[in-house]
C-alpha positions as CSV (number, residue, x, y, z in Angstrom):
1,M,131.1,55.0,74.1
2,A,127.6,55.1,73.4
3,R,125.2,53.3,76.3
4,R,121.8,52.2,76.1
5,V,120.1,52.4,79.3
6,F,116.4,52.5,80.3
7,L,115.3,54.6,83.3
8,A,111.7,55.6,84.6
9,A,111.0,58.7,86.5
10,A,107.7,60.3,88.0
11,G,106.3,62.7,85.5
12,L,108.9,61.9,83.1
13,L,108.8,59.4,80.0
14,V,111.1,56.3,80.0
15,A,113.5,57.0,77.2
16,V,116.5,55.6,75.5
17,I,120.2,57.1,76.8
18,T,122.4,57.0,73.7
19,G,125.1,59.3,75.1
20,N,126.0,61.6,77.8
21,G,124.7,65.1,78.8
22,W,122.3,67.9,77.8
23,G,122.4,71.6,77.2
24,G,121.0,75.1,76.7
25,P,121.2,78.6,78.0
26,V,119.4,79.3,81.2
27,E,119.0,81.9,83.8
28,P,121.7,80.8,86.3
29,K,120.1,80.6,90.0
30,G,123.6,80.5,91.5
31,T,127.2,81.6,90.6
32,K,128.5,78.3,89.0
33,Q,126.8,76.2,86.3
34,H,126.9,72.7,84.9
35,A,128.0,72.8,81.3
36,F,127.4,69.9,78.8
37,L,127.3,69.6,74.9
38,V,124.5,68.1,72.9
39,T,125.4,66.3,69.4
40,D,124.0,64.1,67.1
41,E,125.8,60.7,66.7
42,G,128.2,62.1,64.4
43,Q,129.6,64.7,66.9
44,K,127.9,67.5,65.1
45,P,126.4,70.3,67.6
46,V,122.3,70.2,68.1
47,A,121.4,73.9,68.7
48,G,118.0,74.5,70.0
49,A,117.5,71.3,71.7
50,W,115.0,71.6,74.7
51,I,116.0,70.5,78.1
52,A,113.6,69.8,80.9
53,W,113.6,68.9,84.7
54,D,111.0,69.1,87.5
55,D,110.9,72.9,87.9
56,G,112.5,74.3,85.0
57,S,113.8,74.3,81.4
58,A,116.6,75.4,78.9
59,R,117.7,75.2,75.6
60,S,121.0,74.4,73.7
61,G,123.0,77.1,72.4
62,P,124.3,77.4,68.8
63,E,127.2,75.1,69.5
64,G,125.1,72.7,71.3
65,V,126.2,73.9,74.7
66,V,124.4,73.9,78.0
67,R,124.7,75.6,81.1
68,L,122.4,74.3,83.9
69,P,122.3,75.8,87.4
70,D,124.7,74.5,89.8
71,V,122.0,74.2,92.5
72,L,120.8,71.0,90.4
73,N,121.9,67.9,92.0
74,G,123.2,64.7,90.4
75,D,119.9,62.8,90.9
76,T,118.0,65.6,88.8
77,V,116.2,63.8,85.9
78,L,116.6,65.5,82.7
79,R,114.7,65.1,79.5
80,I,116.3,66.5,76.3
81,A,114.5,66.5,72.8
82,K,114.2,67.9,69.5
83,P,112.2,67.2,66.5
84,G,114.0,64.8,64.2
85,Y,115.9,63.2,67.2
86,F,115.0,60.5,69.5
87,P,114.6,62.0,73.1
88,W,117.1,61.5,76.0
89,L,116.0,61.0,79.6
90,G,118.7,60.6,82.5
91,T,119.9,62.0,85.4
92,L,122.5,64.8,85.7
93,A,125.1,62.5,86.8
94,E,124.6,60.2,84.1
95,A,124.8,62.9,81.7
96,E,128.5,63.5,82.2
97,D,129.9,65.9,79.5
98,R,127.9,65.1,76.4
99,V,124.6,63.6,75.1
100,R,124.3,62.1,71.5
101,L,120.9,62.5,70.2
102,P,120.3,59.7,67.5
103,A,118.5,61.1,64.3
104,F,114.8,59.6,64.3
105,R,112.0,59.3,61.9
106,P,108.7,58.0,63.3
107,E,107.3,55.1,61.6
108,G,104.3,53.6,63.5
109,L,100.6,52.9,63.7
110,Y,97.6,54.1,65.7
111,L,95.7,52.6,68.7
112,T,92.5,53.5,69.9
113,P,91.3,53.5,73.6
114,F,89.6,50.0,72.9
115,G,92.3,48.7,71.0
116,L,95.1,49.7,73.6
117,A,92.8,48.1,76.3
118,H,92.0,44.9,74.4
119,R,94.6,42.4,74.8
120,G,94.1,40.6,71.7
121,L,94.1,43.7,69.3
122,R,96.9,45.3,71.2
123,E,99.2,42.4,71.2
124,H,98.5,41.9,67.6
125,A,99.3,45.4,66.7
126,L,102.3,45.4,68.9
127,K,103.7,42.0,67.0
128,V,103.1,43.9,63.7
129,A,104.9,46.9,64.6
130,R,107.9,44.6,66.2
131,E,108.0,42.5,63.4
132,G,107.2,45.1,60.6
133,G,110.3,47.4,62.0
134,L,107.9,50.1,63.2
135,N,109.1,52.4,66.1
136,A,106.1,54.8,67.2
137,L,102.8,54.4,68.4
138,V,100.1,57.1,68.0
139,I,97.4,56.6,71.2
140,D,94.3,58.3,71.7
141,F,94.3,60.6,74.9
142,K,91.2,62.3,74.0
143,G,89.3,60.6,71.2
144,D,86.5,61.9,68.7
145,R,83.7,61.9,71.3
146,G,85.7,63.7,73.9
147,Y,86.6,60.8,76.3
148,L,89.8,60.3,77.9
149,T,91.4,56.9,77.6
150,T,92.6,57.3,81.4
151,V,90.9,59.3,84.1
152,C,92.3,62.9,84.5
153,D,92.4,65.0,87.6
154,L,91.5,68.0,85.7
155,P,87.8,69.3,87.3
156,L,86.8,70.2,84.1
157,A,87.3,66.6,82.5
158,Q,85.2,65.5,85.4
159,E,82.5,68.1,84.9
160,V,81.8,67.5,81.3
161,G,82.0,63.6,81.5
162,A,85.3,63.1,79.6
163,N,86.5,60.6,82.5
164,D,83.2,58.6,82.2
165,R,84.7,56.0,79.9
166,P,88.4,55.4,80.6
167,T,89.8,52.1,79.0
168,I,93.1,52.0,80.9
169,K,93.4,52.3,84.5
170,D,97.3,52.8,85.0
171,L,98.3,54.5,81.5
172,P,101.8,55.9,83.0
173,S,102.7,52.2,83.7
174,L,101.5,50.8,80.1
175,L,103.5,53.8,78.6
176,G,106.5,52.9,80.5
177,E,106.2,49.2,79.2
178,L,106.1,50.4,75.6
179,R,109.0,52.8,76.2
180,T,111.1,49.6,77.4
181,E,110.4,48.2,73.9
182,G,111.8,51.2,72.4
183,F,108.6,52.8,70.8
184,Y,108.2,56.6,70.5
185,L,104.8,57.5,72.2
186,I,102.4,60.1,70.7
187,A,99.4,61.3,72.2
188,R,96.4,62.2,70.0
189,I,94.4,64.7,71.3
190,V,91.2,65.6,69.4
191,V,90.7,69.1,69.9
192,F,87.7,71.2,68.6
193,K,85.4,68.0,67.8
194,D,84.4,67.3,71.4
195,D,80.8,65.9,71.9
196,R,81.2,65.6,75.6
197,T,82.4,69.2,76.1
198,G,80.1,70.7,73.6
199,R,76.9,69.3,74.9
200,T,77.6,69.8,78.4
201,K,79.1,73.5,78.1
202,Q,76.8,74.6,75.3
203,D,77.9,78.1,75.6
204,W,81.4,76.8,74.3
205,A,79.7,75.0,71.4
206,V,79.1,76.0,67.9
207,K,75.6,76.5,67.2
208,R,73.4,77.1,64.2
209,R,71.5,80.3,63.4
210,D,68.1,79.1,65.1
211,G,70.3,78.7,68.5
212,S,70.3,75.1,68.2
213,L,73.4,72.9,68.9
214,Y,75.4,72.0,65.7
215,V,76.3,68.5,65.2
216,D,78.2,66.8,62.4
217,R,77.3,63.9,60.3
218,E,78.3,61.6,62.9
219,G,75.9,63.3,65.6
220,L,78.9,64.9,67.2
221,A,79.0,68.4,68.6
222,W,82.0,70.6,68.1
223,T,83.4,73.4,70.2
224,D,84.3,76.8,69.4
225,P,87.8,77.3,68.2
226,F,87.7,81.1,69.0
227,L,87.1,80.4,72.9
228,D,89.8,80.8,75.3
229,E,88.1,78.2,77.5
230,V,88.2,75.7,75.0
231,W,91.9,76.3,74.2
232,E,92.6,76.2,78.0
233,Y,91.0,72.8,78.5
234,N,92.7,71.2,75.6
235,L,96.1,72.8,76.7
236,D,95.7,71.2,80.3
237,L,95.2,67.9,78.9
238,A,98.2,68.2,76.7
239,E,100.2,69.1,79.5
240,E,98.7,66.0,81.7
241,A,99.6,63.9,78.7
242,A,103.2,65.1,78.8
243,R,103.3,64.6,82.5
244,I,102.6,61.0,82.3
245,G,105.0,60.2,79.7
246,F,104.2,61.1,76.2
247,D,106.9,62.1,74.0
248,E,104.9,64.2,71.6
249,I,101.6,65.9,71.4
250,Q,99.5,65.6,68.2
251,F,96.3,67.5,67.7
252,D,93.7,66.3,65.5
253,Y,90.7,68.1,64.4
254,I,92.8,71.1,64.9
255,R,90.4,73.0,62.6
256,F,86.8,74.4,62.1
257,P,83.9,72.1,61.2
258,V,83.1,71.8,57.5
259,P,81.4,74.9,56.5
260,H,77.7,75.5,56.6
261,D,76.0,78.7,55.8
262,D,74.2,78.6,59.2
263,L,76.9,78.0,61.6
264,V,77.5,80.5,64.5
265,F,80.6,81.0,66.4
266,S,81.4,83.7,69.3
267,Q,82.9,86.1,66.5
268,A,82.8,86.5,63.0
269,H,84.6,83.7,61.1
270,S,86.7,85.3,58.3
271,R,89.4,83.5,56.7
272,E,91.9,85.5,58.5
273,A,90.0,84.9,62.0
274,R,89.8,81.2,61.5
275,V,93.8,80.9,60.8
276,R,94.7,83.2,63.7
277,A,92.6,81.0,65.8
278,I,94.0,77.7,64.7
279,T,97.5,78.7,64.5
280,G,97.1,80.8,67.7
281,F,96.2,77.5,69.7
282,L,99.2,75.6,68.2
283,R,101.5,78.4,69.2
284,E,100.2,78.6,72.8
285,A,100.5,74.9,72.8
286,Q,104.2,75.0,71.8
287,G,104.6,77.7,74.8
288,R,103.0,75.0,77.1
289,M,104.9,71.9,75.8
290,H,108.4,73.0,75.0
291,P,109.2,73.4,78.7
292,F,108.5,69.7,79.1
293,A,110.9,68.9,76.2
294,V,107.8,67.8,74.1
295,P,107.1,68.7,70.4
296,V,103.6,69.7,68.9
297,T,102.4,68.3,65.5
298,A,99.1,68.9,63.9
299,D,96.9,66.6,61.7
300,I,95.8,68.5,58.4
301,F,93.9,67.4,55.4
302,G,96.1,65.9,52.5
303,Y,94.6,68.6,50.1
304,V,95.8,71.7,52.1
305,P,98.9,72.2,50.6
306,W,97.3,71.8,47.0
307,N,95.2,75.0,47.8
308,Q,96.0,78.8,48.8
309,G,93.9,80.0,51.8
310,D,92.5,78.1,54.5
311,V,90.0,75.7,52.7
312,Q,87.3,77.5,54.8
313,I,88.4,75.5,58.0
314,G,91.5,77.3,59.4
315,Q,94.1,75.3,57.7
316,D,96.4,77.4,55.8
317,F,99.6,75.8,54.9
318,E,102.2,78.2,55.4
319,P,101.0,79.8,58.7
320,L,100.5,76.1,60.0
321,L,104.4,75.5,59.2
322,D,105.0,78.6,61.4
323,A,103.1,77.5,64.4
324,A,103.7,73.7,64.9
325,D,107.1,71.4,65.1
326,G,105.3,69.1,62.1
327,L,102.5,68.7,60.2
328,C,101.1,65.3,59.8
329,L,99.2,65.3,56.4
330,M,96.3,62.8,55.7
331,L,97.5,61.4,52.8
332,Y,94.8,58.7,52.4
333,P,93.8,58.4,48.7
334,S,90.2,57.9,49.7
335,G,90.2,61.6,50.7
336,Y,90.7,63.5,47.7
337,H,87.3,63.8,46.2
338,A,88.6,66.7,43.8
339,G,91.6,64.3,42.6
340,V,95.2,65.6,42.5
341,P,96.7,67.7,39.8
342,G,98.3,65.8,37.1
343,L,97.0,62.5,38.1
344,A,94.1,61.1,35.8
345,G,91.4,59.2,37.3
346,S,90.4,58.6,40.9
347,T,93.4,58.8,43.6
348,V,92.0,55.6,45.1
349,L,93.6,53.7,42.2
350,F,96.8,55.4,42.6
351,P,97.7,55.1,46.1
352,G,101.7,55.5,45.9
353,E,101.4,58.4,43.2
354,T,98.7,60.2,45.2
355,V,101.2,60.1,48.3
356,K,104.1,61.0,46.1
357,R,102.6,63.9,44.2
358,T,100.9,65.5,47.6
359,L,104.1,65.2,49.7
360,E,106.3,66.6,46.9
361,Q,103.8,69.6,46.7
362,A,104.1,70.1,50.4
363,L,107.7,69.6,50.7
364,S,108.2,72.3,47.8
365,R,106.1,75.0,49.7
366,R,108.0,74.3,52.9
367,N,111.0,74.6,51.3
368,A,110.2,78.0,49.5
369,H,108.8,79.2,52.9
370,G,112.2,78.4,54.7
371,S,110.5,76.3,56.9
372,K,111.9,73.5,59.2
373,A,109.0,72.0,60.3
374,L,108.6,68.3,59.8
375,L,106.3,66.8,57.3
376,L,104.8,63.5,58.2
377,G,102.0,61.4,56.7
378,W,99.0,59.3,57.8
379,L,98.6,56.5,55.3
380,Q,95.5,54.7,54.6
381,N,95.4,51.3,56.3
382,F,91.7,50.6,55.9
383,K,89.0,50.0,52.9
384,D,88.3,52.7,50.5
385,Y,85.1,54.4,51.4
386,T,84.4,56.1,48.0
387,S,82.1,54.6,45.8
388,L,84.6,52.2,44.3
389,K,85.0,50.3,47.6
390,K,88.5,49.3,46.8
391,P,90.1,47.1,49.2
392,Y,93.3,48.2,50.5
393,E,95.7,45.3,51.0
394,A,99.4,44.9,51.4
395,K,99.9,46.1,48.0
396,E,98.2,49.4,48.3
397,I,99.6,49.8,51.9
398,R,103.2,49.1,50.7
399,S,103.1,51.5,47.7
400,Q,102.1,54.5,49.9
401,I,104.8,53.5,52.4
402,E,107.4,53.3,49.5
403,A,106.3,56.5,48.2
404,L,106.7,58.5,51.3
405,R,110.2,57.3,52.0
406,K,111.4,58.1,48.5
407,S,109.9,61.3,48.4
408,G,111.7,62.8,51.7
409,G,108.8,62.5,54.2
410,N,109.8,62.8,57.9
411,G,107.7,59.7,59.1
412,F,104.6,58.0,58.5
413,F,101.7,56.7,60.7
414,L,99.2,53.8,59.6
415,W,95.6,54.4,60.2
416,D,93.4,51.5,60.6
417,P,90.5,52.6,63.0
418,S,89.6,49.1,63.7
419,N,93.1,48.3,64.9
420,K,92.9,45.0,63.2
421,Y,95.9,45.7,60.9
422,T,95.1,42.7,58.6
423,Y,97.6,43.3,55.9
424,T,100.1,45.4,57.4
425,L,102.8,43.3,58.2
426,E,102.8,41.7,54.8
427,A,103.0,45.3,53.6
428,L,105.8,46.4,55.8
429,L,108.0,43.2,55.1
430,P,110.2,43.2,51.7
431,E,108.2,41.4,49.2
432,D,110.7,38.7,48.9
433,K,110.1,37.8,52.5
434,N,106.3,37.2,51.8
435,R,106.7,34.5,49.0
């Protein structure tokens, strides 16, 4: 009989237990092993699930079976996860002989460091999420300017000033509170757009041909996606986010800056080199995160699946499918400056159709490629920024949500950088409840 138990453990996220056990092949440390079965709620075996404990990891076998070293005792805290399922956390003793993983599709909203710290904004956002039936939160861990939401012990974070503006003193405790409400927690890490690191470590920054520091239209510096040092810093931050309790790592600005003729990198930036850098980083991230039983997703532009090649920023659709556990397409209708094939007129005027057509295009290419990567969508919950300046209210938000659900997307997140979420609850509730 399934149970729902909430647990907390140092370095591991509080999670919902919905069954018994975990599993996966592992090098035995003794002559005996603990054996378990991992299934979905319908008793179907779940192969390839990740299992993590303090000093080891494993995966479930083809039949969902796991064998863990006999030296582990009953108090050992285990975490099991696989994309498309809600993660499980419990002790070895509580695992007994089986774990049932419920199928899971994240539907959530985004919180900035300020929105997370501001009681009014946070409580309103959580009220919207609770009453609107959302189950996930995307929370900045490292934001657009390179600052961290909470102080991190990494020496480099201190050196570059990333710790200078924390908004949350005890992030693990706050994550624990959010977890007890049943929220799936995603750490957003802005990768190569990093003003703090770019300005402090200018040898790691993107430059102009005259040797000056490149800054984008927001006046922010970027780091060089080719550099191992840049990779290592962001991967270390991802590990820290996994340790303090996030369920998933979502990388944003996982790309090269918008191309300019005078940009200079540490090596020639051909299409092949750009794609190799972006996918290489993501594969390295998977290698670092999967032992924590934490999946890796990446934010990409919504027009990427409409194009062949890497759109000059390293985002090539099929190679990305091979390098991440999921892709989060930024489906904002305001972002399609060249329009969408088959759609007459500005995408801003057709929010649902824009989401539907783009997601169907992405799903078609994913299926043709034979990939199992999840495809999720970032949806527009903010005023249109094109020349039309169209308000985006409940009708426009709802049409995007409905289109994504009907088209077979694996989940969605609502983006409102102000964190006010003014029309969101109305959009989430059935129309008859708003009358």
